[in-house]
N, C-alpha and C positions, 0 to 999 in steps of 0.2 A: 504493500500500500504506500510506503514511503517513497518508492521509486516513481509512483504516479504523480506525486505532488512536488518532488524536488526538481530544481532546475538542472541538477547534475545528471550526467549520463553514465552508462556502464559499458565496459568493453565486452563485445560479443564475439569478436573474431580477430585473430592475430596471424598475419602472414608476412614473415620477415619484418620489413620496415613499414608495412601497410597495416593499419589497425581500423577495424570497424567499431564505431561507438553508437549505441542506441540512446536516443533522447526521447522521452515520453512526454515531457512538459510542453506547454504551448510555446514558450519562449525558447527558440533554438539558436545555436551559434551561426554566425555568418561564415561564409567561405573565407579561408585564410585567417580565421581567428585562432589565437594561441590557446591551447587547452593544456591543463596540467592534471596530474593524478593525485588524488587526496592521500596525504601522508606519504608522498613519494616525490621528493624534490628533484630527483634525477630525471624523471620522465617528462618530456615535453612533446606535445602533438600539435599539428596544424591541420585544420579542416581543409580537405581537398575537393570533395564533391559529394553530393547527396545521392545515395544509392536508392533510397525511397523516402517517404515522408518522415521516417523515424530514424533511419540509419545513415550516419555520416562517415564517409571514408576519409581517414586521416593518414598523414605520413608522420612517422615517428622521427622526431628530430634528435632525441637523445633518450637513453635509458630504455630502449625497446626490450632488452633482455630482462628487465625487472617487471614487465607487464604480465598480466594474467587475465583470464576471462572472469568477468564480474567486478573488475577493479573500477572504482568510482572515479569518473572523469569530471573535472571542474571547468566550467566555461569562464575564462578570464574576461571575456567581453572586450578584448583589445587585441590588435594584431601584434605580431612579433616585432619588437622595436630594436634598433641599433643606435648606439651613441654616435653623435656627429659633432662637428665643430673642432675648435683648437685642441680639445682633450684627446683626440685620436691621432694627432700628429706625433710622429716619432714612436708610435705604439703598434704592437701586433695584437690583433684581436680576431675572434671568430664571429659567427652570425649572431650569437647571443650577447655580444658586447663584452665577453669575458677576455681578460688579458691572457696572452700567451708568451709574454716576454719576461715574466718574473719581476716586473717593476711595480706591482701593486695594482689595486683596482682602478679601472678607468672611470672617470667622472661621467655620470649620466644626467648632468644638468640639462643637456640638450639631447633629444633623441627623436627619431622618426621611424615610421613603419618601413620595413624592408621592401615590401612590394608597393609600387606606386605607378601612376600613369605617366606616360611619356609627355614630352612637350607638344603643344598645339602646333599645327603646321605653320601658322602665321608667326609663331614665336621663334622659329628656327632661323639662325643666322648663317648665311653662306660666306665663305672666305676663300681667297686664292693666294694667301700669303704662305711662302715656303718656310718650313721650320728646319734650320740647319742643324745637322747632327755631327758633322766632322768626320763621318764615315764615307770614304770616297765613293764606293760603289752605290751606296744609298743616295747620297746627295746628287750624283750625276745622272744615274739611270732611273731611279725610282724615288724622286723627292717626296718628302712628307709634307702634307698640307696642314697648317695650323687650324685646328678645329675639325680636321678630317679623321678618317679611320684607316689604319694601316694594318695589313695582315702579314705575318711572317709564317710562311708555309714550309713544312719539312717533316720528314720521318724522324724516327728516334735517333738521337745522337748525332745530329748534323749541325748543331749550334744555334737553335732557335732561342733558347733561354739566354745564352751568352750574348747574342746580338741584341736581344730585348734589354738586358741589363746594361749593355754598353750605351745604347741610345738613352736610357734613363740617366746614366752617369753623366753623359756629355751635355744634356740639355737642361737638367734640373737646376743647375746653378745660374742659368740665365734668368734675369729678371726675378731675383730671389724674393723681392717684396710682393710681387704680384702672382707668382706661380707656385702651386703646390702639386703634389703627386699622390695618386692612390694606386697601390699595387695589389692586384687581386690574384691569389693563387688558388686555382681550381683543379683538384685531382692530381696534383704533382707531389713530388717527394718532399718530406719534411726537411731532408738534408739541403735541398736547393733553397728553401725558404730561410734556413739558418745561415747559409753562405751569403745570400743576398743581404740579410740583416747586418751581418758583420762587414760586408763591403760598403754598405751605405753609412755605417757608423765610422769606418776608417776614412771614408771620403768626406766626412763631416757634413753630410746632406740629409741625415736621418731626421732632423727636425722639420724637414719639408715634406716628409713622406708618411702616409698612413698605410699599413699593411694588413690586409684581410685574408685569412687563409682557411681553406677547407681542403685538407690533404687527401691523398688517395686512400688513406686509412679510415677516413670518415665515411659515414653512410651516404647513400645517393641523395637523400633529402638535404643534407647539409651541403654537399658539393653543389647541388642545383641552386640553392639559395645564396651561396657565397657571392656569386656574381651580382645578385640583386642587392645584397647588403653593401657591397663596394660601390655600386651605382648610386645608392642612396647617399652615401658619404660624399661622393663626387658632386652630386646635385646640390647638396647643402653648401659645399665650398663655392660652387658657381653662383647660386642664387642668393644665398643669405650672407656670404662673406665677400662676394665680389672678386673671386679669384679665378685665374686661368688654371685649368686642371690638366695634368698629364695622367691619363688613365692607362695603366698597363694590366693586361690579363694573360695569365699563363695557366691554363690552356683552354681555349674556347671549345675545342673538340670534346674535352672532358665534361664541359657543361651540357653539350648535346647528349653525351653518353649517359650522364646522370639522369637526364630527362627520359631517356629511353628505358633505363632500368626501372624508374618509377612507373612508367607507362605499362611495362610488362607485368610488374607486380600487382597493379590495379586491374589487370585483366583486359586492357584495351587491345584491340586487334591492330597489329602493326601494318604499315603500308608495304607495298611490294618490295621495296628496297631493304626492309627489315627494321627501319627506324619508326619511331612513333608518328602517328598521323598528325600530331600537333607540332612537329618540328619547326615548320615555317613560322607559325605564330609565336612559338617560344623564342626563336631568334629575333623576331620583330620586337617582342616585348622588351628584350634585353638591349638591343642596339638602339632603339628609338628613344631610350632614356639618355643616351650618351651623345647629346647634341649641344651645339653652341646657342646661347640665348643672350640677347642684349649686347653688352660690351664684353662678355666673358666667354671663353672657349673651353670646351672639353676635347682634347686631342687624344684619340684612342689608338693604342698599339696592342695588337692581339697576336699571341703565338698560337698557331693552329697546327695540331699534329695531323700528319697524313698517314692513315693506316695503310700499311704495305706500300708506302710511298705513292699512293693513288690519289691524285688531285681530283679525280672524278667521283670520289666517295660522296654520297648524297648529303651527309652532314657538312662536308667541306663546301659543297656547291651551295648549300643554304646560307653560308656565311658570305660568299663572294659578292652578292648583290649589295651589301652594305659598305663595301670597302672602296676607298678612293685610291689606295695604293696597295699593290700586291707584290710582296718580295718572296720569291721562291728559292729555297735552299736545295742544292743538289748533292746527292750522296756521291756521285762520281767526282764532282769537284772537290768535295771534302776528302775523298780518298787520295787525291793528288796533293794534299797538304796545303790547299789554298783556302785561307780563312779571311773574311767570311765567305762561306761557300755559296755565294749568290749566283743563281743561274740567270745571267743578264738577259738573254733573249726571252726567257719565260716571265720575267718580272715586268710589271707595268705600273703606270701612274697616270691619273687624270690631270696631274699638274704639267705633263709634258706638252705644253703649248706655248707659242711665242708670247701670248699675252700674259702668261703666268711666270715663266722662267726667263724670258728675254731671248732675243734673236741669237746671240752668241752661244749661250748654253744650248739652245734648241738645235742649232746647226752642228755643234760638236757631238751631241747625242745621236743625231741622225747619221752622221758620218761614222761614228764608232759602231753603231748597231749594224750598219751596212757592211763594215769591214769584218765584224765578227760573224755575220751571217755567211759571207762569202768564204771566210776561213773555215767554217764548218765543213764545206765541201772539200777544201784543200786538205783538211786533216784526214779524211778518208783516203785520199790519194797517197798522202805521206805514210799512212799506216800500211799501205800495200806495197809501194815501190820506193819509198824513201824521199827525203826532202830534196836530194840532188836531182831528181827527175822533174822538179818544178821549173817553170820558166823563170827568168830573172825577175820579171814583174811580180809573178805569183810568190816567189820566194821572199821578196821584199815585203809584200803584203802579209805573208805568213809570219815573218819575224816581228813585224810591228804589232800584229795581233797578239802574239805571245807576250810581248813587252807590256801591252795594255792589260792583259789578264794578270800578269805578275804585279803590275802597278796597283791593281785594284785590291791586292792583299794588304792586310793592315794589322798591326799589333793593337790589342785592346787593353784599356786600363783595367778592366775587370778580370782579365786573365793574366795580368803581369805576375801575380804570385805563383802561377803554375808554369808559365813559359820562361820566366826570368828576363823577359824583354819588356821595357816600359811602353805604356800605351802612347798613342799619338793622336792629336786632333788636327785634321787638315781642313782649312777653310775651303768653302765651296768654290770661291774664285780661283784658288790655287789648283784645285782638281780640274776645273774647266780648262785652265791655261795649259797644264801639264798634258792633259789628254789630247788637246789640239796639237801640241808640239809633237807628241808621239805619232799621231796620225799623219802629220805633215813631214815626218822624216827627220826632225831636228836631232833625234838621238839614235839614228841608225848605226852610228859608230860605237855605241855603248853596248857591251854584252848583255844579253837578255836576263841573265841571272841577277844582275845588279838592281833590277826593278822590284824584286821580291821584298815584301815587308819593309817598305820605306815610307816616309811621310811625303812631303813635297819633293819634287825632283831637284830643285835648286839647293835645298838644304842637305839632301842626301847624296846626290851624285856630282853635281857641278862643283 
């Protein structure tokens, strides 16, 4: 009889991280409401969908191993909240706002719901300003737009996280008073998060960064919501604090994967490609929150894992539509010892237009791409009959192309501890000038090997 009059519900079914809760009272929880279990502070649930008029399907955010049938579920009547504002800068936290850096409790003086609507269409601000990274291959062939979205595509172990961390390192110090960063780790190793934290601390830029993690050891509900928690923090920096935000996420594929796990656990029928039928809308809900509004920008950089190095995977394709710049990392180039292992012909950017990057930059890019494309044919000939069989003109073109590829290698600041070689920042203007000189034959007399892992040519060779 008590169950009929209480507002609380009771657990009727548990399947891994999916829990069905029966509510018999007239007042029922809203979708996305945070639910707790009476006398069990470990267990937290979130309403996902109504199975019928009385049964709410929930995802267990924590403590699912402590649940049992008949457990009393309390409706908190509020969504899951995450702390925002200055208190989360230089801190590591999870979706519950709990600290993960051992530095004490994070202030919850300001907090917002994890899930929120995206910006209205008329509020979105477009921009064609280039964000300089100091990484030669990125700045020249696939420049990043301030306020745009950039994807770093690659399989396991080709340097996605390293490149993402280097970009963060190189640009976070610019305009310190106006720019902050949010780093979101979804489904990646705890070790990588620890290394990033130490690197930011040693570079003395940790005070400008907020780190939100849901590692691969966390359940799919937590991994799925981690990206939304980080988005909420970024939105607050943009809207309430008037900051430009650099938003980094590693890895968006794991976000799609977590959504797929939840979909399968709730019994939804997958689409023909094996992914959840809601994949497109989930990607839209995430990406459409990370936009520029008013005078402030959110510049997004996303690491995207390629399963089996397949860029045609449906989850990867669902991300492509939201990107302004696509940087593709190649396993073949990585095996050749060239870092960053960027596949230049496969990488693209919407910024590659005369109006955005200027005539000189545009002309150099077109000439370099044409040379690399023609050299791809020559490389097949060389592999069969050798370089000596090329004509003088083709041999010159082939050597210049090799010098250009070597010139695009670069030592990173974030890897200096492992390689023993100090990192280097190369201004975009220097990269454009050097590339033009290589194409025009100014350095035909210089051996090809001397172009590997240098900064600007004038400082390194001349």
